[in-house]
C-alpha positions as CSV (number, residue, x, y, z in Angstrom):
1,X,94.5,-20.3,17.9
2,X,92.4,-19.3,14.8
3,X,89.4,-20.9,16.4
4,X,89.8,-18.8,19.6
5,X,90.2,-15.7,17.5
6,X,87.0,-16.3,15.6
7,X,85.0,-17.0,18.7
8,X,86.5,-14.0,20.5
9,X,85.7,-11.7,17.5
10,X,82.1,-12.8,17.3
11,X,81.7,-12.5,21.1
12,X,83.1,-9.0,20.9
13,X,80.7,-8.0,18.1
14,X,77.8,-9.6,20.0
15,X,78.7,-7.7,23.3
16,X,79.2,-4.5,21.4
17,X,75.9,-4.8,19.7
18,X,74.1,-5.4,23.0
19,X,75.9,-2.4,24.6
20,X,75.0,-0.1,21.7
21,X,71.4,-1.1,21.8
22,X,71.1,-0.8,25.6
23,X,72.7,2.7,25.5
24,X,70.6,3.8,22.6
25,X,73.6,4.4,20.4
26,X,71.8,3.1,17.4
27,X,68.6,4.3,15.7
28,X,65.4,2.8,17.0
29,X,64.5,1.3,13.7
30,X,67.7,-0.7,13.6
31,X,67.2,-4.3,14.8
32,X,69.9,-6.5,16.2
33,X,69.8,-10.3,16.7
34,X,72.2,-13.1,17.3
35,X,72.2,-16.9,17.6
36,X,74.4,-19.6,19.1
37,X,74.1,-23.3,18.2
38,X,75.8,-26.6,18.7
39,X,75.3,-29.6,16.4
40,X,76.7,-33.1,16.5
41,X,77.8,-32.7,12.9
42,X,77.8,-30.0,10.1
43,X,75.4,-30.8,7.2
44,X,74.9,-28.3,4.4
45,X,73.0,-28.9,1.0
46,X,73.5,-32.6,1.2
47,X,77.2,-32.4,2.1
48,X,78.5,-33.6,5.5
49,X,81.1,-30.9,5.9
50,X,82.3,-32.2,9.3
51,X,81.4,-35.3,11.3
52,X,82.6,-33.7,14.6
53,X,80.4,-31.6,16.8
54,X,80.4,-27.9,15.7
55,X,79.6,-24.6,17.4
56,X,78.0,-22.0,15.1
57,X,77.3,-18.4,16.0
58,X,75.9,-15.4,14.1
59,X,75.2,-11.7,14.6
60,X,72.8,-9.8,12.4
61,X,71.9,-6.1,11.8
62,X,68.6,-5.2,10.1
63,X,67.6,-1.8,8.9
64,X,64.4,-1.6,6.9
65,X,64.5,-4.3,4.2
66,X,68.2,-4.8,4.4
67,X,70.0,-7.3,6.7
68,X,73.8,-7.7,7.1
69,X,75.5,-10.4,9.2
70,X,78.5,-12.4,10.2
71,X,78.2,-16.2,10.7
72,X,80.9,-18.6,12.0
73,X,81.3,-22.3,12.4
74,X,84.0,-24.2,14.2
75,X,84.4,-27.9,14.8
76,X,85.6,-29.6,18.0
77,X,88.6,-31.0,16.3
78,X,89.9,-27.8,14.6
79,X,92.9,-28.5,12.3
80,X,91.8,-32.0,11.4
81,X,91.5,-33.3,7.8
82,X,87.9,-31.9,7.5
83,X,89.1,-28.3,7.6
84,X,85.5,-27.1,8.0
85,X,86.1,-23.9,10.0
86,X,84.1,-21.2,8.3
87,X,83.5,-17.4,8.6
88,X,80.8,-15.9,6.3
89,X,79.7,-12.4,5.5
90,X,76.0,-12.1,4.6
91,X,73.8,-9.5,3.0
92,X,70.1,-9.8,2.2
93,X,67.4,-7.4,0.9
94,X,63.8,-8.6,1.2
95,X,60.6,-6.8,0.2
96,X,57.0,-7.8,0.6
97,X,54.7,-7.9,-2.4
98,X,51.2,-9.0,-1.2
99,X,51.6,-12.5,0.2
100,X,55.0,-12.9,-1.4
101,X,58.4,-12.0,-0.1
102,X,61.1,-11.3,-2.7
103,X,64.7,-11.6,-1.7
104,X,68.1,-10.9,-3.2
105,X,71.4,-11.5,-1.4
106,X,75.1,-12.2,-1.3
107,X,77.3,-14.5,0.8
108,X,81.1,-14.5,1.0
109,X,82.2,-17.9,2.3
110,X,85.6,-18.0,3.9
111,X,87.3,-21.3,4.9
112,X,90.5,-20.2,6.8
113,X,91.7,-23.6,7.8
114,X,91.5,-24.7,4.1
115,X,92.8,-21.4,2.8
116,X,89.9,-21.1,0.4
117,X,86.8,-19.0,-0.2
118,X,83.7,-18.8,-2.3
119,X,81.3,-16.1,-3.4
120,X,77.6,-16.5,-4.1
121,X,74.5,-14.4,-4.8
122,X,70.9,-15.5,-4.7
123,X,67.4,-14.6,-5.7
124,X,64.4,-16.1,-3.9
125,X,60.6,-15.9,-3.4
126,X,58.5,-17.2,-0.5
127,X,54.7,-17.1,-0.1
128,X,52.5,-16.6,2.9
129,X,50.4,-19.6,2.0
130,X,49.7,-23.0,3.7
131,X,53.1,-24.8,4.1
132,X,54.9,-21.5,3.3
133,X,56.4,-22.6,-0.1
134,X,59.6,-21.0,-1.3
135,X,62.2,-21.3,-4.0
136,X,65.7,-19.8,-4.1
137,X,68.3,-19.8,-6.9
138,X,72.0,-19.5,-5.9
139,X,74.9,-18.9,-8.2
140,X,78.4,-19.2,-7.1
141,X,80.4,-17.0,-9.5
142,X,83.8,-18.2,-8.2
143,X,83.2,-22.0,-8.4
144,X,80.9,-21.5,-11.5
145,X,78.1,-23.6,-10.1
146,X,74.3,-23.3,-9.4
147,X,72.0,-24.5,-6.7
148,X,68.2,-24.4,-6.6
149,X,66.3,-24.9,-3.3
150,X,62.6,-25.6,-3.0
151,X,61.2,-25.7,0.5
152,X,58.0,-26.0,2.6
153,X,57.4,-25.6,6.3
154,X,54.5,-25.8,8.8
155,X,54.4,-24.7,12.5
156,X,52.1,-26.5,14.9
157,X,51.3,-24.8,18.3
158,X,51.9,-27.2,21.2
159,X,51.3,-24.9,24.2
160,X,51.8,-21.3,25.1
161,X,55.3,-20.3,24.0
162,X,56.1,-23.7,22.4
163,X,55.6,-25.0,18.9
164,X,56.6,-27.9,16.7
165,X,58.1,-26.8,13.3
166,X,58.4,-29.2,10.5
167,X,60.2,-28.3,7.3
168,X,61.3,-30.1,4.1
169,X,63.5,-29.1,1.2
170,X,64.7,-30.5,-2.1
171,X,67.8,-29.1,-3.8
172,X,69.2,-29.3,-7.3
173,X,73.0,-29.0,-7.7
174,X,74.6,-28.2,-11.0
175,X,78.4,-28.3,-10.8
176,X,78.6,-26.6,-7.4
177,X,81.5,-28.4,-5.6
178,X,80.8,-31.5,-7.8
179,X,81.8,-32.2,-11.4
180,X,78.3,-33.2,-12.5
181,X,74.7,-32.7,-11.5
182,X,72.8,-34.0,-8.5
183,X,70.9,-32.8,-5.5
184,X,69.7,-33.5,-2.0
185,X,66.6,-33.6,0.0
186,X,66.0,-33.2,3.7
187,X,63.5,-33.0,6.5
188,X,63.8,-31.2,9.8
189,X,61.9,-31.0,13.0
190,X,62.4,-28.2,15.5
191,X,60.6,-27.3,18.8
192,X,61.2,-23.6,19.6
193,X,60.6,-22.7,23.2
194,X,60.3,-19.0,24.0
195,X,62.0,-18.5,27.3
196,X,61.5,-14.7,27.4
197,X,60.2,-12.0,25.0
198,X,63.7,-11.9,23.4
199,X,65.3,-15.3,24.1
200,X,64.3,-18.6,22.3
201,X,65.9,-22.0,22.7
202,X,65.3,-24.6,20.0
203,X,66.2,-28.3,20.0
204,X,66.1,-29.7,16.5
205,X,66.7,-32.9,14.5
206,X,67.3,-33.4,10.8
207,X,67.7,-36.0,8.1
208,X,69.6,-35.3,4.8
209,X,70.2,-37.5,1.8
210,X,72.1,-37.0,-1.5
211,X,71.0,-37.9,-5.0
212,X,72.6,-38.1,-8.5
213,X,76.3,-37.1,-8.8
214,X,76.2,-35.7,-5.2
215,X,75.8,-39.3,-4.1
216,X,78.0,-40.9,-6.7
217,X,81.2,-42.3,-5.1
218,X,83.2,-41.0,-8.0
219,X,82.0,-37.4,-7.6
220,X,80.4,-36.0,-4.5
221,X,80.4,-39.3,-2.6
222,X,77.9,-38.2,0.1
223,X,75.8,-40.5,2.2
224,X,72.4,-40.0,4.0
225,X,72.9,-38.6,7.5
226,X,70.9,-37.7,10.6
227,X,72.0,-34.9,12.8
228,X,70.7,-32.9,15.8
229,X,71.5,-29.9,17.9
230,X,70.4,-27.1,20.1
231,X,70.2,-23.4,19.2
232,X,69.7,-20.1,21.2
233,X,68.5,-17.0,19.5
234,X,68.2,-13.5,20.9
235,X,66.5,-10.3,19.7
236,X,67.8,-7.1,21.3
C-alpha cells in the first residue's frame, strides 16, 4: 500500500509539473525535469541496500542557482527484510566561479518501511577541466558521520545524439552507518541516447567495492557488486 502511495504521489507531482509548464503557469525562468529508472539492485556509497530490482523516480524544480526535488526508491519485494523503500527531499544551491562550480545542499532521507530517517548537508566543488574532477563533503548530523567523495568522469561521443560516459569515484566513510572508518570505490559506464530534444534514455552498468570497516564482516560487512539498469530523463 505504501509503495503504491509513493508512486502515485510522484506521478501526480510529475503530471502536475508538466501541466503547469504546458499552460505557462510557472515563470519562464523556472526549469522542470524528472527521471525514472529501474536497476537490478540498489547500490549506494558501497552499501548494497537492496538485492531486489528497484524502481527510482525523481522530480526537480530549478530556479536560478537553486534546485529542489523529491526522489523515491521502491524495491520489487516491498516489505521484505531489506526495508529499502526511500523518499528523499533535496535542496541544492550551485554557483559558477570561473571553471569551478561551488555547491551546497541538504538532503532529508526518509525510510518509511524501516520507520527511520536521516539528515545530511554537503559542500562540494567540481571543475570544468579534463576528466571533470570533483570533491564533495557530506555530514550527517543525525547519525553523526561524515563521507567524502572524490570523482572523475569523461564523455566520449559515439555518434549524433549518442555518447559513452565513463565515471569513477572513491569515497571515505567515517562512522556513517558503520562504527569505524572505511570507504568504497566504483566505476560506471553509461550510454545516453537522446531520443528527442527533451527525452533521454540511458542504459548503464556499474561496479562497486567496499574497503576498510565498510568491508569488515564485523562492521559494514559489504561485498563487491556489479549492477545495471535503464533510466529515462525528461526536461520540460
